C-alpha positions in Angstrom: 178.6 165.9 69.6 180.1 163.2 67.4 180.0 160.8 70.3 176.3 161.5 71.0 175.4 161.0 67.3 177.3 157.6 67.0 176.0 156.4 70.4 172.4 157.1 69.4 173.0 155.3 66.0 174.1 152.2 67.8 171.3 152.3 70.3 168.7 152.6 67.6 169.9 149.8 65.3 171.4 147.3 67.7 170.8 148.2 71.3 171.7 144.8 72.6 174.2 143.7 69.9 177.9 143.7 69.4 178.4 147.1 67.8 180.4 149.7 69.7 180.0 153.4 69.0 183.1 155.4 68.4 183.4 158.3 70.8 186.1 160.5 69.2 186.5 161.5 65.6 190.3 161.2 66.2 189.9 157.5 66.8 188.5 156.8 63.3 191.9 156.3 61.8 193.0 153.9 64.5 190.0 151.6 63.9 191.3 149.6 61.0 190.4 146.0 60.6 192.7 143.9 62.9 193.5 147.0 65.0 193.8 146.3 68.7 191.3 147.7 71.2 191.5 147.4 75.0 188.3 146.5 76.8 188.4 147.8 80.3 186.0 146.0 82.7 184.5 148.4 85.2 184.5 148.1 88.9 180.8 147.3 89.5 178.6 144.6 88.0 176.1 147.2 86.6 178.6 149.1 84.7 179.2 148.6 81.0 182.8 148.0 79.9 184.6 150.7 78.0 186.7 150.3 74.9 189.8 152.2 74.0 191.3 152.1 70.5 195.1 151.8 70.3 197.7 152.6 67.7 198.7 149.0 67.4 197.4 146.1 65.2 197.4 142.4 65.7 200.3 142.2 63.2 202.4 144.5 65.5 202.4 142.1 68.5 203.0 138.8 66.6 206.4 137.1 66.7 206.1 136.2 63.0 206.6 139.4 60.9 205.0 137.9 57.7 201.9 140.0 56.9 198.5 138.7 57.6 196.7 138.2 54.3 193.5 140.3 54.7 190.2 138.9 53.4 188.2 142.0 53.7 184.7 142.4 52.3 182.7 145.7 52.0 179.0 145.8 51.6 176.0 148.1 51.9 174.8 148.3 55.5 171.7 150.6 55.6 170.5 154.0 55.0 170.1 155.9 58.2 168.0 159.0 58.5 165.0 160.5 60.3 163.5 163.5 61.9 162.3 163.6 65.5 161.0 165.9 68.2 160.9 165.0 71.9 159.1 161.7 71.3 161.2 159.1 69.5 159.4 156.9 66.9 160.4 153.4 65.9 162.7 153.1 62.9 166.3 153.6 62.0 166.5 157.2 63.0 168.4 158.7 65.9 167.6 161.0 68.8 170.7 162.6 70.1 169.4 164.7 73.0 170.6 166.6 75.9 167.3 167.2 77.7 167.0 169.6 80.5 164.3 171.5 82.4 164.0 174.9 83.8 161.5 176.6 86.0 160.2 179.2 83.6 160.0 177.6 80.2 162.6 178.3 77.5 163.4 177.6 73.9 164.8 174.2 72.8 166.5 172.6 69.9 165.0 170.3 67.1 166.5 167.1 65.7 167.1 165.8 62.2 169.5 162.9 61.7 171.0 161.2 58.6 174.3 159.5 58.1 173.2 158.6 54.6 174.2 155.3 53.0 176.5 153.4 55.3 179.0 150.7 54.4 180.1 147.7 56.4 183.7 146.3 56.2 184.5 143.0 57.9 187.4 140.6 58.2 186.9 136.9 57.6 186.7 135.3 61.1 187.6 131.9 59.7 190.9 133.3 58.4 191.4 135.0 61.8 191.1 131.6 63.5 193.8 130.2 61.1 196.0 133.0 62.1 195.5 132.2 65.8 196.4 128.5 65.2 199.8 129.4 63.6 201.0 132.6 65.2 202.3 133.6 68.7 202.0 136.9 70.5 205.1 138.7 71.8 204.6 138.6 75.5 207.4 141.1 75.9 205.8 143.7 73.6 205.3 146.9 75.7 201.6 147.2 74.8 200.9 143.6 75.7 202.8 143.9 79.0 201.0 147.1 80.0 197.6 145.7 79.2 198.3 142.6 81.3 199.5 144.7 84.2 196.2 146.4 84.3 194.5 143.1 85.2 191.0 144.3 84.4 191.8 145.0 80.7 191.4 142.6 77.8 192.9 142.8 74.4 190.4 142.7 71.5 190.8 142.8 67.7 188.6 144.8 65.4 186.8 142.5 62.9 184.0 144.7 61.6 183.4 148.4 61.2 180.6 150.7 59.9 181.7 153.7 57.8 180.1 156.6 56.1 180.0 156.9 52.4 179.2 160.7 52.3 180.1 163.9 53.9 177.9 164.6 57.0 177.5 167.6 59.3 176.2 168.0 62.8 174.4 171.2 63.7 171.9 172.6 66.1 168.5 174.2 65.3 166.3 176.1 67.7 162.7 175.4 68.3 160.0 176.1 70.9 158.8 173.3 73.3 155.5 173.3 74.9 155.3 173.8 78.7 154.9 170.6 80.6 152.4 171.2 83.4 152.0 174.6 85.1 155.2 176.6 85.4 157.7 173.8 84.4 159.1 174.3 80.9 161.1 171.8 78.8 164.4 172.8 77.3 166.2 170.4 74.9 169.5 170.5 73.1 169.2 168.1 70.2 171.7 167.6 67.4 171.0 167.6 63.7 173.0 165.1 61.6 172.7 165.5 57.8 174.3 163.8 54.8 174.9 165.2 51.4 174.6 163.0 48.3 176.5 165.6 46.2 179.4 165.8 48.7 178.6 169.4 49.6 177.0 170.7 52.8 174.7 173.6 53.0 176.2 175.6 55.9 174.5 177.9 58.3 175.7 179.5 61.5 174.7 176.5 63.6 177.0 173.9 61.9 179.5 172.8 64.5 181.1 169.7 63.0 181.7 168.0 59.6 182.3 164.3 59.2 184.3 163.3 56.1 183.4 160.2 54.0 184.9 156.8 55.1 184.6 157.9 58.8 184.1 155.0 61.2 181.0 155.5 63.4 180.8 152.0 64.9 182.8 148.8 65.1 182.8 145.2 66.5 185.6 143.4 68.3 186.6 139.9 69.1 188.3 139.3 72.5 191.6 137.4 72.7 192.6 135.0 75.4 196.4 134.9 75.7 198.1 131.8 77.1 201.4 131.9 79.1 203.4 130.6 76.0 202.1 133.4 73.8 199.5 131.3 71.9 196.1 132.9 71.8 192.5 132.0 71.3 189.8 133.9 69.4 186.7 134.2 71.6 183.7 133.6 69.3 181.0 132.6 71.9 179.4 135.0 74.3 180.3 132.9 77.3 183.9 132.8 76.3 185.8 135.7 77.8 189.2 137.0 76.8 192.0 137.9 79.0 195.4 136.6 80.1 196.4 133.2 81.6 196.5 133.2 85.4 200.3 132.6 85.3 200.8 135.8 83.4 198.4 137.7 85.7 200.3 136.2 88.7 203.4 138.0 87.6 201.6 141.3 88.0 202.4 143.0 91.4 199.5 145.4 91.3 196.7 144.8 93.8 193.1 145.3 92.8 190.8 146.6 95.6 187.7 144.5 95.9 184.7 146.2 97.4 181.4 144.4 97.8 180.3 145.6 94.3 183.6 145.1 92.4 185.0 142.4 90.1 188.2 140.8 91.2 189.5 139.3 88.0 189.4 141.1 84.7 190.0 137.9 82.9 187.0 136.0 84.2 183.5 137.1 83.6 182.0 134.9 86.3 184.3 135.7 89.1 182.8 138.5 91.0 182.2 139.4 94.6 179.2 141.0 96.3 175.9 141.5 94.7 175.4 140.1 91.2 171.9 140.2 89.7 169.8 140.3 86.7 167.0 142.8 87.1 163.7 141.0 86.4 160.9 142.6 84.3 157.7 144.1 85.7 158.7 143.4 89.3 158.6 145.6 92.4 161.6 147.9 92.9 162.1 146.1 96.2 164.1 143.5 94.2 166.9 146.1 94.1 167.2 146.5 97.9 170.4 144.4 98.1 172.1 146.5 95.5 170.9 149.7 97.2 172.3 148.5 100.6 175.6 147.7 99.0 175.7 151.2 97.4 174.9 152.7 100.8 178.0 151.0 102.3 180.1 152.1 99.3 179.2 155.8 100.0 180.0 155.7 103.7 183.3 157.7 103.2 181.1 160.6 102.1 179.6 160.7 105.6 183.0 161.3 107.2 183.5 164.5 105.3 182.9 167.8 107.0 179.3 169.0 106.1 180.6 172.0 104.1 182.7 169.8 101.8 180.0 167.3 101.4 177.6 170.0 100.3 180.2 171.4 97.9 180.6 167.9 96.4 176.8 167.6 96.0 176.6 171.0 94.2 179.4 170.0 91.9 177.6 166.7 91.1 174.4 168.6 90.4 176.1 171.0 88.1 177.8 168.2 86.2 174.4 166.6 85.4 174.2 169.1 82.5 177.7 168.3 81.3 178.0 164.7 80.3 181.6 165.1 79.0 182.7 166.1 82.5 181.0 163.1 84.1 182.8 160.8 81.6 186.2 162.5 82.2 185.9 162.4 86.0 184.9 158.8 86.0 188.0 157.9 84.1 190.2 160.0 86.4 188.7 158.5 89.6 188.9 155.0 88.2 192.7 155.5 88.1 192.9 157.2 91.5 190.8 154.5 93.2 193.4 152.0 91.9 196.3 154.1 93.2 197.4 155.0 89.7 198.2 158.4 88.2 195.4 159.7 86.0 195.7 161.2 82.5 194.5 164.8 82.8 195.0 165.9 79.2 191.3 165.8 78.6 190.8 168.5 81.2 192.3 171.0 78.8 189.5 170.3 76.3 186.8 171.3 78.8 185.2 174.8 78.9 187.3 176.7 81.5 184.5 177.0 84.1 183.8 173.3 84.0 187.5 172.4 84.0 188.0 174.5 87.2 185.0 172.8 88.9 186.4 169.4 88.0 189.7 170.4 89.6 187.9 171.8 92.7 186.0 168.5 93.1 189.2 166.5 92.9 190.8 168.8 95.5 188.0 168.2 97.9 188.5 164.4 97.4 192.2 164.9 98.2 193.9 165.1 94.8 195.4 168.3 93.3 196.2 168.4 89.6 199.9 168.9 88.9 201.1 172.4 88.2 198.1 174.0 89.7 198.6 177.0 91.9 196.9 175.7 95.0 199.0 177.5 97.6 195.8 179.1 99.0 194.0 175.9 99.3 193.9 173.6 102.3 195.7 170.4 101.6 193.8 167.2 102.2 195.5 163.8 102.4 194.3 161.5 99.6 191.9 158.8 100.7 191.6 155.9 98.3 188.2 154.9 99.7 186.9 158.4 99.1 188.1 158.2 95.5 186.4 154.8 95.2 183.1 156.3 96.5 183.3 159.2 94.1 184.2 156.8 91.2 181.2 154.6 92.1 178.8 157.6 91.9 180.3 158.9 88.6 180.2 155.4 87.2 176.4 155.2 88.0 175.8 158.6 86.4 177.7 157.6 83.3 175.3 154.7 83.0 172.4 157.0 82.6 171.3 158.9 79.4 171.8 162.6 78.9 168.0 163.0 79.2 168.0 161.2 82.5 170.8 163.3 83.9 169.0 166.5 83.0 165.7 165.4 84.5 167.6 164.3 87.7 169.0 167.9 87.8 165.5 169.2 87.9 164.7 166.8 90.7 167.5 168.4 92.7 166.3 171.9 91.9 162.7 171.3 93.0 164.0 169.3 96.0 162.1 166.0 95.6 165.2 163.8 96.2 163.9 162.8 99.7 160.7 161.6 98.2 162.4 159.6 95.5 164.8 158.1 98.1 161.8 157.1 100.2 160.3 155.4 97.2 163.3 153.2 96.4 164.0 152.3 100.0 160.5 151.6 101.2 158.6 150.0 98.3 157.1 146.7 99.4 157.2 143.5 97.5 153.9 144.2 95.7 155.3 147.5 94.4 152.4 149.5 95.9 152.5 152.4 98.4 149.4 154.3 99.7 148.9 157.5 97.7 148.2 159.4 100.9 151.5 158.4 102.5 152.8 161.7 104.1 156.3 161.0 102.9 155.0 161.1 99.3 153.0 164.3 99.6 155.2 166.1 97.0 154.0 163.6 94.4 150.4 164.9 94.9 151.5 167.9 92.8 151.1 167.3 89.1 154.4 168.8 88.1 156.4 166.9 90.7 154.8 163.6 89.8 155.4 164.2 86.1 159.1 164.9 86.7 159.5 161.8 88.9 157.6 159.7 86.4 159.8 160.9 83.6 163.0 160.2 85.5 161.9 156.7 86.4 160.7 155.9 82.9 164.1 156.9 81.4 165.6 154.3 83.7 163.1 151.6 82.7 161.1 151.9 85.9 157.3 152.4 85.7 155.9 154.9 88.2 152.1 155.0 88.2 149.6 156.8 90.3 146.3 154.9 90.9 143.2 155.9 92.8 144.5 154.8 96.2 148.2 153.9 95.6 151.4 154.6 93.9 153.0 151.7 92.0 156.7 151.3 91.3 157.8 148.4 89.2 160.6 147.6 86.7 159.8 147.8 83.0 160.2 145.1 80.4 163.8 144.0 80.0 165.0 146.8 82.2 168.7 146.0 82.1 171.0 147.7 84.6 169.4 151.2 84.3 167.2 150.8 87.4 170.3 149.8 89.4 172.2 152.9 88.1 169.4 155.2 89.1 169.0 153.8 92.6 172.8 154.0 93.1 172.8 157.6 92.0 169.9 158.5 94.3 171.6 156.8 97.2 174.8 158.7 96.5 173.1 162.0 96.2 171.2 161.4 99.4 174.4 160.6 101.3 176.2 163.7 100.0 173.3 166.1 100.6 172.7 164.7 104.1 169.2 163.2 103.4 168.3 160.6 106.0 166.9 157.4 104.5 163.4 156.4 105.5 163.2 152.9 106.8 
């Protein structure tokens, strides 16, 4: 819940800026100014990098032990509050939603959000540049060595953070949502974040989390480029990427698998293989065909699974659409397995027992059994790295979608309109128009089905419109990578469920 609140905060005030939302309350203490954060570049061009706070600071990895003189300033940032229902209005409020549908109409949850008066702390970048001119990094420091060995990880230093000045609480409040067309009802799970000026919180049975004052909710980093002699540069410009000198990377014996959608060098932004694209605005979805074809190749290992196991995987993926925490966890696990590394499974213990077991069962189908599991009654499958990579690709695309998108996609699976959506993304012409009476689109003639499809596409910055004689599918304004993520997910689901693509 904390991660949802902070993520929404960042999206609302700086959707395309440098602020990074903090995902775990436990990381707040780690995110001091000049703390080190690793930036892990993901395997596919449409994926956003992930940031992992560490317990080390820049001071810890320098050869000179003399302390860095901190020039820290603290100032008022903004007051952040609002109240919203299903429709988000412009402003500095936050919608933190887990939207789902059901077929009969249920209750839902309302939203109020307020982090109160926020403060900004920042380190003087001019002083940081002077530090870089005079100091040298210990290349034999274990944290530096391990980061370099990963190849696709970059060292960053925290230079700015946003903190709360008041105690806050996160809670849930029940409300009724109107039905959306016929029998389809809308069910939402939205958080309430409230701040108390007096430092006290009015509690009720729905309060699930309290956030103390001086808690970090977002931060900014500056990447470091480390040379072979230990000297380092502060990367201030957007086109200057951090990383390690090629000589240092050359000492690394690990190999990085390069599929047609993966990056090959974590230290170089521009060095990629396969499809690299910027999705244009208000253009036919046909522009995404190269990426869709590449994704189809990536998911070929799914087609080699027995039908029963493929269907089991599909059911697990559908169930996880309503559990974003499981998607994020499995993406990280499969990231490691696809690189032939041992994953960290501690987070599995934090999941609800049913979801934890489903996650383990999914990994077993892919060929990996969690240590210490009593799996004597299960059939052993030899691990296949390409199968891990295919599953990682699909979880990565799911992780790129919002909670609301995932829940609406879940309803698309329930009402069985995936074949129709797949036909749309694979057969849309260059003008973005298909005949409304196309027999392959007959399900969209039903008002409920069209509404769900339109909602799913809109949440991924794709405009689906029904005109008198045609259905139009084009990208929205400044769509980003969301249309690509949606198409990759639809292609992966189609492969797992056995849907044949229309040509």
